[in-house]
Every structure is written in C-alpha cells, then in structure tokens.
C-alpha positions as CSV (number, residue, x, y, z in Angstrom):
1,X,-33.4,95.8,31.7
2,X,-34.8,96.5,34.9
3,X,-33.4,100.3,34.8
4,X,-35.1,100.5,31.5
5,X,-38.6,99.4,33.0
6,X,-38.2,101.8,35.9
7,X,-37.3,104.8,33.5
8,X,-40.3,104.0,31.5
9,X,-42.7,103.8,34.2
10,X,-41.4,107.1,35.6
11,X,-42.0,108.6,32.2
12,X,-45.7,107.4,32.1
13,X,-46.2,108.6,35.4
14,X,-44.9,111.9,34.6
15,X,-47.2,112.1,31.2
16,X,-50.4,111.0,33.2
17,X,-49.8,113.8,36.0
18,X,-49.3,116.2,33.5
19,X,-52.5,115.3,31.7
20,X,-54.6,115.4,35.1
21,X,-53.0,118.7,35.8
22,X,-53.8,120.0,32.3
23,X,-57.5,118.7,32.6
24,X,-57.9,120.2,36.0
25,X,-56.6,123.6,34.9
26,X,-59.1,123.6,31.8
27,X,-62.0,122.6,34.2
28,X,-61.2,125.6,36.8
29,X,-61.0,127.9,33.6
30,X,-64.3,126.5,32.6
31,X,-66.2,127.5,36.1
32,X,-68.5,130.4,35.6
33,X,-67.9,130.4,31.6
34,X,-70.4,132.2,29.4
35,X,-71.2,128.7,27.8
36,X,-73.0,127.1,31.0
37,X,-71.0,124.0,30.3
38,X,-68.9,122.0,32.9
39,X,-66.4,121.1,30.1
40,X,-65.0,123.2,27.3
41,X,-62.8,122.3,24.4
42,X,-59.2,123.7,25.0
43,X,-59.3,126.0,22.1
44,X,-62.8,127.6,23.8
45,X,-61.0,127.9,27.0
46,X,-58.4,130.1,25.1
47,X,-60.8,132.5,24.2
48,X,-62.6,133.0,27.5
49,X,-60.6,136.2,28.5
50,X,-60.4,137.4,24.6
51,X,-62.2,140.6,24.6
52,X,-63.3,139.9,20.9
53,X,-65.3,136.7,22.2
54,X,-67.4,138.1,25.1
55,X,-70.9,138.4,23.4
56,X,-71.7,134.8,23.4
57,X,-75.3,133.5,22.8
58,X,-76.5,130.0,23.9
59,X,-78.7,128.0,21.5
60,X,-81.8,128.5,23.8
61,X,-81.4,132.1,23.9
62,X,-80.9,132.5,20.2
63,X,-83.8,130.3,19.8
64,X,-85.8,132.5,22.0
65,X,-85.0,135.7,20.4
66,X,-86.0,134.2,16.9
67,X,-89.2,132.8,18.2
68,X,-89.8,136.2,19.5
69,X,-89.4,137.7,16.0
70,X,-86.5,139.9,17.2
71,X,-83.9,141.3,14.6
72,X,-80.5,140.2,15.6
73,X,-77.2,139.8,14.0
74,X,-75.5,136.3,14.8
75,X,-71.7,135.5,14.3
76,X,-71.5,131.6,13.8
77,X,-67.8,130.6,14.5
78,X,-65.8,127.6,15.9
79,X,-62.6,128.0,18.4
80,X,-60.6,126.1,15.8
81,X,-61.4,127.8,12.8
82,X,-58.4,129.7,11.6
83,X,-60.6,131.9,9.4
84,X,-62.6,132.9,12.3
85,X,-59.4,133.8,14.4
86,X,-58.5,136.0,11.5
87,X,-62.1,137.4,11.0
88,X,-63.2,138.2,14.7
89,X,-60.5,140.8,15.3
90,X,-61.6,142.6,12.3
91,X,-65.4,142.1,12.8
92,X,-65.9,142.6,16.5
93,X,-64.1,146.3,16.9
94,X,-66.2,147.2,13.8
95,X,-69.4,146.3,15.2
96,X,-68.4,148.2,18.4
97,X,-67.2,151.4,16.3
98,X,-70.8,151.1,14.5
99,X,-72.8,150.5,17.6
100,X,-73.9,147.2,16.4
101,X,-74.8,144.3,18.8
102,X,-73.3,141.1,17.3
103,X,-74.3,137.6,19.1
104,X,-71.6,134.9,18.8
105,X,-72.6,131.4,18.5
106,X,-69.8,128.8,19.0
107,X,-70.5,125.9,16.7
108,X,-67.5,124.0,18.2
109,X,-69.4,123.7,21.6
110,X,-73.0,123.7,20.3
111,X,-72.7,121.5,17.2
112,X,-76.4,121.4,16.7
113,X,-76.4,124.8,15.2
114,X,-74.7,123.6,12.1
115,X,-77.9,121.7,10.9
116,X,-80.3,124.1,12.8
117,X,-79.1,127.3,11.0
118,X,-77.8,125.9,7.9
119,X,-74.3,126.7,8.4
120,X,-71.9,125.4,5.7
121,X,-68.5,127.0,6.8
122,X,-67.5,129.3,9.5
123,X,-67.2,132.1,9.8
124,X,-70.8,132.9,8.9
125,X,-72.5,135.9,9.9
126,X,-76.2,135.9,9.8
127,X,-78.9,138.9,10.1
128,X,-82.4,137.9,11.1
129,X,-85.2,140.2,10.7
130,X,-88.3,139.6,12.6
131,X,-86.8,136.1,13.7
132,X,-86.2,135.0,9.9
133,X,-82.8,135.0,8.1
134,X,-82.5,138.0,5.8
135,X,-78.9,138.1,4.8
136,X,-75.6,136.3,5.4
137,X,-72.1,136.4,4.8
138,X,-69.9,133.2,4.7
139,X,-66.2,133.1,5.0
140,X,-63.5,135.7,5.5
141,X,-64.3,139.1,4.0
142,X,-62.5,142.4,3.9
143,X,-63.3,144.7,6.6
144,X,-65.4,147.0,4.1
145,X,-67.8,144.1,3.1
146,X,-68.4,143.9,6.8
147,X,-68.9,147.6,7.3
148,X,-71.3,147.8,4.3
149,X,-73.4,144.8,5.5
150,X,-73.5,146.0,9.0
151,X,-74.5,149.8,7.9
152,X,-77.3,148.3,5.6
153,X,-78.6,145.9,8.2
154,X,-78.9,148.5,10.9
155,X,-80.3,151.3,8.8
156,X,-83.9,150.7,9.9
157,X,-83.3,149.9,13.5
C-alpha cells in the first residue's frame, strides 16, 4: 500500500511538472507576439510561425481603419476552426498572388469580434468600403469563389 502511494505521488508530481513546463513554453512563445497579449491559446501559439497567419490585425487597429472610412478586407478566423485551417492555405497565397492585403482577425483571441462584426461562423471574409461592410463570404469555399470576390473587390482600388 505504501509503495502504491509513493508511486502515485511520483506520477502526480511528473504530470504537474509537465504542465508547468508546457505553460512556460507557451508563455515564452507568446512573448513579443503580434496579438500583444501575455497569454495565448495553445492553438494560436501553433500559428505564430505559420507564414499564412502573419497579417494579424488587433481590434483597436481595425476599429481605427473603419472609423477612418478605409477600404479593407478582413479575414475573421479562429485558431481552433478546422474549416479555417483548410481555407487559410488557399486564401492567403491567393491574396499574395493578386497583391491584395487581407487583415486577419483571430476571434479565439478577441471574442468581442463575434458580436461587434456580426460573425456567425468562421471563416468569414468581409470587404469594407469607406468603413462600412459591403460584402462577405462565409464558410469554406472553392478557390475560384475567393478569386472572383477578391478581383471584384479590388477593381476600383
């Protein structure tokens, strides 16, 4: 019985140590991140070095652009969304090919965006003209749908 308690105690200590080390690693990875947050969801941490997630916009930055009546395209995504993980590798290289600037708003890190921008599902791509929503695409789509939208949205720019 005594051996069982010692063995159980050792296992608990090992799991606690593993949790602490993992937490410290995530905090180190989160330092200097584009989200300007001290703590990030582990799925967001995984995206920090992904070249397809390098144009992050913060809520106050987006609000400023819209208040200044700028034309912007915003990709609302969640780090845990499987449809986003399929869409982003299609959308972001296409944007680069077409020389279109798409800002990326992470709804997992900034949950207020769900209500503020009336997002019902991710991924959602929204085109703002003069600071007002002009069009949106919701959900996973074929590359041709994104291409047509981006070409139409940027014709006048």
